[in-house]
C-alpha positions as CSV (number, residue, x, y, z in Angstrom):
1,X,-1.5,-24.3,-6.0
2,X,-3.7,-22.1,-3.8
3,X,-7.5,-22.7,-2.8
4,X,-9.5,-19.9,-2.4
5,X,-9.9,-21.1,1.5
6,X,-6.4,-20.9,2.0
7,X,-6.2,-17.8,0.4
8,X,-9.6,-16.3,2.4
9,X,-8.1,-17.1,5.7
10,X,-4.2,-15.9,4.7
11,X,-6.2,-12.5,4.0
12,X,-7.7,-12.8,7.7
13,X,-4.5,-13.3,9.1
14,X,-2.9,-10.1,7.2
15,X,-6.1,-7.9,8.0
16,X,-5.5,-9.1,12.0
17,X,-1.3,-8.3,11.3
18,X,-2.3,-5.3,9.8
19,X,-4.7,-4.1,12.6
20,X,-2.4,-4.9,15.1
21,X,0.9,-3.7,14.2
22,X,-0.5,-0.3,13.0
23,X,-2.4,0.3,16.6
24,X,1.4,-0.8,18.0
25,X,3.0,1.8,15.6
26,X,0.6,3.9,16.8
27,X,1.1,3.6,20.4
28,X,5.2,3.6,20.0
29,X,5.2,6.6,17.8
30,X,2.5,8.5,20.2
31,X,4.4,7.7,23.2
32,X,8.0,8.3,21.8
33,X,6.7,12.0,19.5
34,X,9.3,14.2,21.4
35,X,12.2,12.6,20.4
36,X,14.5,13.8,17.5
37,X,14.7,10.1,15.7
38,X,10.9,10.2,15.5
39,X,10.5,13.7,14.5
40,X,13.4,12.7,11.6
41,X,11.6,10.0,10.1
42,X,7.9,11.2,10.3
43,X,9.1,14.5,8.4
44,X,11.0,12.3,5.8
45,X,7.8,10.2,5.1
46,X,5.7,13.2,5.0
47,X,8.3,15.2,2.9
48,X,8.5,11.8,0.3
49,X,7.1,12.4,-2.9
50,X,4.6,9.3,-2.0
51,X,4.1,11.2,1.4
52,X,2.7,14.3,-0.4
53,X,0.5,12.6,-2.6
54,X,-1.3,10.8,0.7
55,X,-1.5,13.4,3.2
56,X,-1.0,16.2,1.2
57,X,1.4,19.4,1.2
58,X,3.4,19.7,4.9
59,X,4.4,22.5,5.8
60,X,4.7,22.2,9.8
61,X,4.8,18.5,12.0
62,X,2.3,19.2,14.7
63,X,2.5,15.3,15.6
64,X,-0.5,15.8,18.3
65,X,-2.7,12.6,18.5
66,X,-5.0,14.3,15.7
67,X,-2.3,14.3,13.1
68,X,-1.1,11.0,14.4
69,X,-4.6,9.4,13.8
70,X,-5.3,10.7,10.7
71,X,-1.3,9.6,9.2
72,X,-1.2,5.8,11.1
73,X,-4.7,4.6,12.2
74,X,-6.5,5.4,9.9
75,X,-4.8,4.2,6.6
76,X,-4.2,1.2,8.8
77,X,-8.3,0.9,9.2
78,X,-8.9,1.1,6.0
79,X,-6.6,-1.6,4.8
80,X,-7.2,-3.9,7.5
81,X,-10.9,-3.7,6.4
82,X,-10.6,-4.3,2.6
83,X,-8.4,-7.5,3.5
84,X,-11.1,-8.6,5.9
85,X,-13.7,-8.2,3.4
86,X,-11.8,-9.7,0.6
87,X,-11.3,-12.7,3.1
88,X,-14.9,-12.8,3.8
89,X,-15.8,-13.0,0.2
90,X,-13.3,-15.6,-0.4
91,X,-14.7,-17.6,2.6
92,X,-18.5,-16.7,1.8
93,X,-17.5,-17.8,-1.9
94,X,-16.0,-21.5,-0.8
95,X,-19.2,-22.2,1.1
96,X,-21.5,-21.3,-1.8
97,X,-19.8,-24.0,-4.3
């Protein structure tokens, strides 16, 4: 059985990995934005039902810096912050009890 201290550290590790992975993915896609495969993958993601729910209807993919930041970095930052705050709560709760 996992203690709240172990779960807190695992969540903190997941937050760091999410943050680093998101920035790495943004850098990778930013450098290869003109590639056919990159455009095809981004178009498939954006035109799916889940992509339309998250990003809204898309008529044309520009793949400029602002668009990539909205598509990759913003969700990465929000998810990493949520994981980090949850881990801080669990680690702080363990210290208080």
